[in-house]
VOGU-3710 file (C-alpha; in Angstrom, 3 decimals, decimal comma):
1> mtntrdipgi> 14,299/5,383/-26,215  12,925/8,683/-25,223  15,233/11,336/-24,128  13,998/14,547/-22,690  14,165/16,667/-25,395  10,957/14,022/-26,857  8,787/14,565/-23,923  6,118/17,022/-24,706  5,608/19,937/-22,169  2,685/18,369/-20,344
11> alearslvdr> 4,693/14,582/-19,674  7,315/16,309/-17,906  4,777/18,595/-15,487  3,513/15,362/-14,628  7,311/14,328/-13,304  7,135/17,515/-11,357  4,507/16,388/-8,976  6,733/13,450/-7,701  8,354/15,418/-5,245  4,827/16,491/-4,549
21> iieysdlyty> 3,966/12,951/-3,781  6,222/11,959/-1,566  5,954/15,606/0,422  2,498/15,525/0,719  3,237/12,089/1,451  5,391/13,076/4,926  4,358/10,652/7,457  6,902/13,296/9,872  4,247/15,652/9,752  1,220/13,720/9,657
31> tmraleslnv> 2,053/11,595/13,221  3,520/14,927/14,696  0,075/16,065/14,520  -1,622/12,999/15,696  0,596/13,516/18,706  0,096/17,142/19,439  -3,724/16,410/19,321  -4,323/12,974/21,643  -1,366/14,821/23,979  -0,734/12,179/25,911
41> kpriliafgk> 2,835/10,438/27,544  2,852/6,933/26,545  5,894/5,139/28,240  6,836/2,096/25,666  6,629/2,721/21,961  6,358/-0,181/18,972  6,344/0,988/15,350  6,442/-1,576/12,668  5,885/-1,292/8,425  7,328/0,261/6,186
51> asvpmaraai> 6,456/4,391/7,118  7,673/2,594/10,495  11,215/5,250/11,073  9,333/8,761/10,166  6,577/7,314/12,715  8,480/6,526/15,729  11,197/9,294/15,053  7,932/11,736/15,537  7,007/9,864/18,509  11,228/10,133/19,561
61> dylgdsiegg> 10,535/13,785/19,764  7,245/14,630/20,882  7,504/12,394/23,571  11,148/12,256/24,616  12,384/11,277/28,003  9,425/9,681/28,586  9,982/7,441/26,658  11,541/4,435/28,540  11,988/1,663/25,374  10,372/0,470/23,145
71> vvvipkwret> 10,840/-1,054/18,929  10,950/-0,160/15,909  10,950/-2,652/12,490  11,878/-1,862/9,218  11,838/-2,994/5,902  14,668/-5,248/5,560  16,069/-3,065/2,256  16,524/-0,147/4,560  19,238/1,434/6,584  19,394/0,394/10,632
81> pslpglevvk> 18,524/4,215/11,973  20,315/5,846/14,826  16,732/6,166/17,260  18,341/6,136/20,487  16,401/4,757/23,304  14,738/1,604/20,589  15,322/-1,877/19,784  15,436/-2,012/15,951  15,193/-4,987/13,866  14,319/-6,317/11,030
91> gshpvpdess> 11,063/-7,279/8,825  11,025/-8,864/5,462  7,911/-8,001/2,503  6,018/-8,821/1,213  6,173/-12,134/1,680  7,748/-12,921/5,378  10,980/-14,983/6,726  13,174/-15,352/9,438  13,363/-12,069/9,928  9,938/-11,656/10,567
101> lqagqavvew> 9,197/-13,740/13,051  12,617/-12,390/15,206  10,252/-9,257/14,469  7,077/-10,756/15,383  8,758/-11,932/19,008  10,234/-8,707/19,452  7,542/-6,750/19,171  4,862/-9,373/21,904  7,767/-9,115/23,985  7,308/-5,477/24,587
111> araargkell> 3,482/-5,542/24,119  3,779/-7,486/27,162  6,590/-5,654/29,169  3,532/-2,663/28,399  0,935/-4,116/30,512  -0,489/-1,957/33,357  1,106/1,355/31,536  0,197/3,147/28,696  2,016/1,505/24,637  1,949/3,777/21,860
121> vlvsgggsam> 1,462/1,644/18,913  2,599/3,517/15,173  1,222/1,350/12,452  2,113/1,567/8,730  1,166/-1,003/5,516  3,800/-3,948/4,838  3,025/-4,452/8,539  1,849/-7,439/7,844  4,527/-9,184/6,053  7,324/-7,983/8,745
131> velpqegvgl> 5,742/-7,877/11,709  4,994/-12,685/12,159  4,026/-15,257/14,922  2,803/-17,906/13,462  -0,383/-19,832/15,237  1,036/-22,783/16,407  1,036/-26,056/14,005  1,672/-23,708/11,182  4,937/-22,659/9,766  6,146/-19,847/8,909
141> ediaetnkll> 7,285/-20,933/5,827  3,300/-22,096/5,093  2,365/-18,581/5,650  5,364/-17,636/3,623  3,639/-19,519/0,326  -0,590/-18,744/1,157  1,153/-15,304/1,162  2,514/-15,564/-2,153  -0,115/-17,411/-3,580  -2,942/-14,791/-2,228
151> llsgasiyei> -1,029/-12,139/-4,194  -1,200/-13,556/-7,188  -3,830/-14,333/-7,460  -5,849/-11,115/-7,834  -7,692/-11,134/-4,114  -8,407/-7,774/-2,212  -6,278/-6,362/0,890  -9,002/-7,412/3,127  -9,742/-11,024/1,433  -5,708/-11,066/1,880
161> navrkhlslv> -5,814/-10,264/5,089  -8,196/-12,306/6,361  -6,650/-15,331/6,342  -3,089/-13,319/7,068  -4,644/-12,923/10,792  -5,798/-16,726/11,282  -2,431/-17,827/10,727  -0,754/-15,382/13,188  -1,150/-14,753/16,835  -0,528/-10,676/16,456
171> kggwlakhay> -2,845/-9,980/13,722  -6,784/-9,179/13,974  -6,372/-7,157/17,853  -4,161/-9,863/19,024  -1,515/-7,439/20,059  -3,458/-5,862/21,524  -4,515/-8,554/24,093  -0,974/-9,161/24,236  -0,317/-5,672/25,750  -3,739/-6,163/27,852
181> pgtvyglyas> -4,931/-4,474/30,843  -2,679/-1,407/29,605  -3,932/1,296/28,151  -2,741/1,205/24,366  -3,305/4,259/20,940  -3,011/3,467/18,153  -2,281/5,769/15,129  -2,372/3,866/11,515  -1,053/4,941/8,304  -3,757/3,538/5,875
191> dvpgdrldti> -1,882/2,260/2,404  -5,829/0,317/2,059  -8,371/1,218/0,325  -11,237/2,711/2,606  -8,592/2,793/5,220  -10,069/-0,066/7,101  -8,039/0,316/10,862  -8,214/-3,738/10,738  -6,947/-4,193/7,760  -3,967/-2,039/8,027
201> asgptvpdps> -1,355/-4,247/8,660  -3,894/-6,322/9,745  -5,423/-4,766/12,135  -2,800/-5,494/15,497  -4,669/-3,444/17,920  -7,927/-3,058/16,197  -10,839/-5,874/16,783  -10,777/-8,426/13,892  -14,659/-8,330/11,998  -13,641/-11,533/10,181
211> tyedaltvls> -13,678/-15,314/11,318  -11,988/-18,465/10,509  -15,106/-19,069/7,998  -14,380/-16,221/6,124  -10,409/-17,521/5,320  -11,574/-20,720/4,493  -14,299/-18,476/1,711  -10,938/-16,709/0,154  -9,018/-20,028/-0,303  -12,149/-21,739/-1,644
221> rynlldrvpa> -13,035/-17,780/-4,168  -9,436/-18,153/-5,474  -9,224/-21,757/-5,718  -6,515/-22,071/-3,587  -7,898/-24,340/-0,345  -5,705/-27,142/-2,659  -3,228/-25,501/-3,214  -2,490/-23,426/0,439  -0,058/-25,637/3,124  -1,630/-28,901/4,007
231> dvkrvleega> -1,326/-26,935/7,803  -2,144/-24,224/6,902  -6,109/-25,691/5,808  -5,505/-27,882/8,539  -5,570/-24,586/11,108  -7,962/-22,741/9,433  -10,865/-26,153/9,330  -10,698/-26,424/13,253  -10,590/-22,847/14,170  -13,784/-23,527/11,653
241> sglrpetpkp> -15,102/-25,602/13,884  -14,398/-24,234/16,945  -10,993/-25,937/18,244  -8,695/-23,174/18,181  -9,737/-19,419/20,081  -11,381/-17,152/17,070  -9,398/-13,475/16,713  -10,462/-10,912/19,517  -14,259/-9,238/18,766  -15,923/-6,229/18,700
251> gdpvfskvfn> -16,433/-5,882/22,389  -14,123/-7,910/23,660  -13,066/-6,539/27,359  -9,241/-6,184/25,855  -10,101/-3,033/24,049  -11,616/-1,417/26,720  -8,412/-0,046/27,173  -7,075/0,832/23,303  -7,705/3,451/21,637  -7,266/4,037/17,652
261> slvasnmhvl> -7,409/6,619/15,075  -6,137/7,155/11,990  -3,278/9,745/11,414  -2,300/9,747/6,906  -4,010/8,145/3,861  -4,231/8,704/0,126  -6,763/11,098/1,018  -4,631/13,740/2,691  -2,387/12,913/-0,267  -5,319/13,758/-3,431
271> eklsgylrrl> -6,246/16,266/-1,011  -2,841/18,335/-1,620  -2,321/18,134/-4,877  -5,316/18,940/-6,013  -5,470/22,390/-3,921  -1,396/22,110/-5,633  -3,147/22,016/-9,329  -5,409/23,741/-8,705  -2,801/27,162/-8,324  -1,098/25,974/-11,124
281> gyntliltsr> -4,280/26,941/-13,241  -6,267/23,254/-12,735  -9,509/22,450/-12,699  -8,906/19,233/-10,159  -11,870/16,978/-9,945  -10,644/13,812/-6,806  -12,774/10,556/-8,465  -12,171/8,813/-5,556  -8,917/7,450/-3,083  -10,479/3,363/-2,719
291> idgesrevgr> -10,459/2,666/-6,501  -8,990/-1,035/-6,719  -10,249/-3,685/-9,516  -7,759/-5,287/-11,818  -4,923/-2,704/-12,944  -5,579/-3,282/-16,988  -9,163/-2,843/-16,355  -8,738/0,982/-14,030  -6,661/1,792/-16,767  -9,290/1,212/-19,361
301> alasisleam> -11,550/2,814/-17,309  -9,720/5,792/-16,870  -8,880/5,982/-20,392  -12,748/6,820/-20,974  -12,756/9,820/-18,701  -9,713/11,046/-20,229  -10,803/11,283/-23,552  -14,220/12,719/-22,843  -12,576/15,100/-21,083  -10,750/16,225/-23,127
311> ekgipleapa> -13,002/15,824/-26,770  -16,685/17,031/-24,784  -14,588/19,061/-21,389  -17,343/16,030/-19,647  -16,670/15,908/-16,013  -14,669/18,506/-16,612  -13,709/20,924/-18,790  -10,165/21,434/-19,740  -7,096/22,593/-17,780  -8,337/19,478/-15,797
321> aflvggettv> -6,235/17,441/-13,596  -8,472/13,889/-12,429  -7,236/12,585/-9,691  -7,496/8,536/-8,197  -5,580/7,122/-4,954  -6,518/3,187/-4,853  -4,269/-0,154/-4,385  -5,052/-2,073/-7,765  -4,764/-5,321/-8,731  -2,355/-7,764/-11,130
331> svqgeggrgg> -4,182/-11,269/-11,592  -0,698/-12,951/-12,713  -1,258/-16,207/-15,458  1,696/-17,991/-15,799  5,145/-16,750/-15,176  4,506/-13,220/-15,406  7,195/-10,375/-16,196  8,635/-7,261/-14,436  6,313/-4,911/-13,103  3,501/-3,833/-10,677
341> rnqelalswl> 0,385/-2,222/-11,166  0,668/1,552/-11,061  2,761/0,560/-14,793  0,304/-2,545/-15,759  -2,627/0,782/-15,215  -0,443/3,080/-16,767  0,105/0,893/-20,072  -3,403/-0,157/-20,397  -4,630/3,890/-20,302  -1,852/4,072/-22,626
351> lhvekwmekp> -3,273/2,072/-25,630  -6,155/2,142/-24,595  -6,066/6,144/-25,466  -4,409/5,518/-28,695  -6,535/2,966/-29,631  -10,044/5,235/-29,678  -7,460/8,509/-30,924  -7,411/9,638/-34,785  -4,493/11,047/-34,376  -2,107/10,912/-30,669
361> aaqmvllamd> -2,030/13,686/-29,924  0,327/14,987/-26,283  -2,620/16,828/-25,022  -3,895/14,641/-22,221  -0,763/12,836/-20,096  -1,189/10,406/-16,454  1,298/9,659/-14,235  0,327/6,672/-11,597  3,227/5,375/-8,737  3,131/3,933/-5,428
371> tdgidgnspa> 4,361/6,367/-2,302  6,356/3,824/-1,186  9,015/3,965/-5,224  7,677/0,247/-5,211  6,224/-0,973/-7,567  6,414/-3,848/-7,758  8,871/-6,791/-8,493  10,308/-3,632/-10,305  12,373/-1,483/-9,497  9,863/1,612/-10,483
381> agavvwpgla> 7,653/3,941/-8,032  5,447/4,414/-10,974  5,419/5,576/-13,719  4,225/8,876/-16,549  3,180/7,868/-20,118  1,139/10,386/-22,743  -0,470/9,421/-26,201  2,450/8,648/-29,165  4,580/6,414/-26,929  3,564/3,487/-27,499
391> rvardsgldp> 4,055/4,702/-31,234  7,854/4,997/-29,842  7,827/1,487/-29,064  6,637/-0,071/-32,392  9,450/1,688/-34,001  11,246/-0,130/-32,209  9,671/-3,458/-33,340  8,159/-4,029/-29,751  4,529/-4,374/-29,307  2,820/-2,655/-26,569
401> wvylekhdsy> 0,279/-5,504/-26,447  2,166/-8,285/-25,814  3,676/-6,658/-23,113  0,412/-5,827/-21,953  -0,464/-9,369/-22,024  2,869/-10,592/-20,419  2,537/-8,589/-17,484  5,704/-7,148/-18,273  4,636/-3,163/-18,539  8,444/-2,497/-16,670
411> sllsmigati> 9,944/-4,548/-19,760  8,811/-1,979/-22,259  8,305/1,074/-20,060  12,210/1,176/-18,664  12,943/0,919/-22,733  10,607/3,855/-23,744  11,850/6,418/-20,771  8,499/5,800/-19,267  9,565/5,000/-15,817  9,692/6,731/-12,066
421> etgpidsnln> 12,236/5,190/-10,529  12,416/7,169/-6,941  13,927/4,262/-4,688  12,161/3,816/-1,845  10,764/6,367/0,398  9,549/6,084/3,971  5,410/5,685/2,756  3,024/3,559/2,106  0,117/5,899/1,580  -0,777/3,431/-1,568
431> sviiiliknk> -0,682/4,424/-5,351  -1,619/7,746/-7,043  -2,638/8,492/-10,075  -3,031/11,681/-11,844  -4,245/12,434/-15,356  -3,801/16,206/-16,661  -5,690/17,490/-19,746  -3,910/20,331/-21,238  -6,856/21,311/-23,957  -10,036/19,915/-26,184
441> k> -9,402/18,236/-29,056
//
């Protein structure tokens, strides 16, 4: 419904930032810098997560012939790359399947092969689902069903991973235990607000501060305790009663020769974008890299900030660029439609901006996208929206508020030409949100 000539200049400028976001999310560069700083030559390599390929390629280029072998777990949708000397397997995301189990077995085998040697573990977001080795007594289908329920519940990534860790023998420090007493170097690319290493891909080489009791509390908080498979509930209750070993905790000897570090995060992307936008003449402000909460509520809050800046120059005078990163959530009621957290946030921002503007004008725009190129269950990475766009939908007989209520943001935004469609990206540094404001009202 919207063609290029109908898009205001500020929206075209926002769309041009997509390429910059992809460039500033490149994990080959970040990993290479981290390896140069680390200055070690591990013999065995394990990489998994959505960014496993660029991270592994950096390691191959840096380590050269010193690599004896290892395994790289890639997303199922990705074509198999050429990674000489390394085993390549595929894992499922966002819900684990049989391929994730095979990946988990391969990862553990290589970790055990590294005992007495040095092991490099490259971890990026998505690894929790892509690599799995269930505890005895719980099936892969039980974990998959539990994941689905948690993803739809609105639980935070910290809460979801507290449960995941206690159903697995590869997460929550278990991978480090399998490699003990080998020396382990864990390099992590963060896809979680706050960049806690124990939460990125469920922290496979990191001490786990959460407990079985915490996992049960999460399920109870979201009314899932009696909805998860019976074996899941039984395993967690047995663990809470001391009948199963806990995940390795801080101070455990298995971590005596484990060295973990963060190679890249959402803040790295925001800082690079801020510098680029300043060079374009914008006054910039990074609000946060750890936004969370319901997408529609965050969109509503950002609409208030945008309007205050446009009308009063507070907290930033135009031309202004606000940058936000993190991971919001969508709590689906009923069947839901197609979309994701970024598109729902963008649609909510659009509707609340128009709600308070007397005459919607085109002097502000919001871009929201995921750095992995996949937003929820849609083919889009996110969306670019601006005041007046909702009117385009209404003129065609569509009610944007209905689409927001049904969590069907992609269906509406794609029809009015507002989606960003990059295809999957070999990165996963969380969501990026940019608000541009050209001039005050």
